[in-house]
C-alpha positions as CSV (number, residue, x, y, z in Angstrom):
1,X,73.6,-26.2,-137.4
2,X,72.2,-25.7,-140.8
3,X,71.7,-22.4,-142.5
4,X,68.2,-20.9,-142.5
5,X,66.7,-21.9,-145.8
6,X,63.6,-20.7,-147.6
7,X,61.3,-23.3,-146.0
8,X,62.4,-22.2,-142.5
9,X,61.8,-18.5,-143.3
10,X,58.3,-19.4,-144.8
11,X,57.5,-21.4,-141.7
12,X,58.4,-18.4,-139.5
13,X,56.0,-16.2,-141.5
14,X,53.3,-18.8,-141.4
15,X,53.5,-19.0,-137.6
16,X,52.6,-15.3,-137.1
17,X,49.6,-13.2,-138.1
18,X,49.8,-11.3,-141.4
19,X,49.8,-7.8,-139.8
20,X,53.1,-8.8,-138.0
21,X,55.0,-9.7,-141.1
22,X,56.7,-6.4,-141.6
23,X,58.0,-6.5,-138.0
24,X,59.2,-10.1,-138.4
25,X,60.8,-9.2,-141.7
26,X,62.7,-6.3,-140.1
27,X,63.9,-8.6,-137.3
28,X,65.1,-11.2,-139.8
29,X,67.0,-8.6,-141.8
30,X,68.8,-7.4,-138.7
31,X,69.5,-11.0,-137.6
32,X,70.8,-12.1,-141.0
33,X,73.1,-9.0,-141.1
34,X,74.5,-10.0,-137.7
35,X,74.9,-13.6,-138.8
36,X,76.8,-12.5,-141.9
37,X,79.1,-10.2,-140.0
38,X,79.9,-12.7,-137.2
39,X,80.0,-15.8,-139.4
40,X,77.8,-17.7,-136.9
41,X,74.5,-19.5,-137.0
42,X,71.7,-19.0,-134.6
43,X,68.7,-21.0,-133.4
44,X,65.7,-18.8,-133.0
45,X,62.3,-19.0,-131.4
46,X,59.3,-17.0,-132.6
47,X,56.5,-15.7,-130.4
48,X,53.3,-16.4,-132.2
49,X,51.4,-13.6,-130.5
50,X,53.8,-10.7,-130.8
51,X,56.0,-11.8,-133.7
52,X,59.1,-11.2,-131.6
53,X,62.1,-13.3,-132.7
54,X,64.3,-14.5,-129.8
55,X,67.7,-16.0,-130.2
56,X,67.8,-19.4,-128.3
57,X,71.3,-20.6,-129.1
58,X,74.4,-19.1,-130.9
59,X,77.0,-21.1,-132.7
60,X,80.5,-21.0,-131.1
61,X,83.0,-18.6,-132.6
62,X,85.5,-20.1,-135.1
63,X,88.9,-20.9,-133.7
64,X,91.7,-18.6,-134.9
65,X,94.2,-20.1,-137.3
66,X,97.2,-19.2,-135.2
67,X,97.3,-19.0,-131.4
68,X,98.1,-15.6,-129.9
69,X,101.8,-15.0,-129.1
70,X,103.2,-12.0,-127.2
71,X,105.2,-9.5,-129.1
72,X,109.0,-9.7,-128.9
73,X,110.4,-6.8,-126.9
74,X,112.5,-4.3,-128.8
75,X,115.0,-4.0,-125.9
76,X,116.5,-7.1,-124.2
77,X,115.7,-7.5,-120.5
78,X,119.3,-6.8,-119.4
79,X,119.3,-3.5,-121.2
80,X,116.0,-2.3,-119.8
81,X,115.8,0.0,-116.8
82,X,115.7,-2.1,-113.7
83,X,114.1,-1.4,-110.4
84,X,116.3,0.7,-108.1
85,X,117.6,-0.6,-104.8
86,X,115.0,-0.5,-102.1
87,X,114.9,2.6,-99.9
88,X,115.6,0.5,-96.8
89,X,119.3,0.2,-97.8
90,X,119.7,3.9,-97.6
91,X,121.5,5.0,-94.3
92,X,119.0,6.0,-91.7
93,X,115.9,4.5,-93.5
94,X,113.4,2.6,-91.5
95,X,110.8,0.1,-92.5
96,X,107.5,0.5,-90.5
97,X,109.4,2.9,-88.2
98,X,111.3,0.2,-86.5
99,X,115.1,-0.1,-86.6
100,X,115.2,-3.9,-86.3
101,X,112.7,-4.4,-89.2
102,X,114.7,-2.0,-91.4
103,X,117.8,-4.1,-90.9
104,X,116.0,-7.4,-91.6
105,X,114.3,-6.0,-94.8
106,X,117.5,-4.4,-96.1
107,X,119.3,-7.8,-95.7
108,X,116.4,-9.6,-97.4
109,X,116.4,-7.2,-100.4
110,X,120.2,-7.4,-100.8
111,X,120.3,-11.2,-100.5
112,X,117.6,-11.8,-103.2
113,X,118.2,-9.0,-105.6
114,X,120.0,-9.6,-108.9
115,X,121.6,-6.1,-109.2
116,X,125.1,-7.5,-108.6
117,X,125.0,-10.1,-111.3
118,X,126.6,-9.3,-114.7
119,X,124.4,-9.0,-117.8
120,X,124.3,-12.2,-119.9
121,X,126.7,-12.3,-122.8
122,X,129.2,-9.9,-121.3
123,X,132.7,-11.3,-120.7
124,X,133.7,-10.5,-117.1
125,X,137.1,-12.3,-117.1
């Protein structure tokens, strides 16, 4: 899109009655302020009866120079506090109030948990 030049602004003022010029001018000031802050161009339509300026299309936002990257954690993953062993491994604990389900779930959590593995970089020999 091209920037709104002097001829485009004059054509907007010519398309509305003279008594609406202050209202059109105020809308253009607000619109130009927004365009300068956002660094975007707009395509506008002007109502010839009321002098109201309506934005028809807005230019896409500019793409950032660098893509977003997540922050590097201060503490490595193996030094962070881990999730405790599930409560079903406690003696007498029941899952859903059923003794068979508590045994199945405790086996499942023990089989797929990584609590027994050593931290990377530690010599276990």
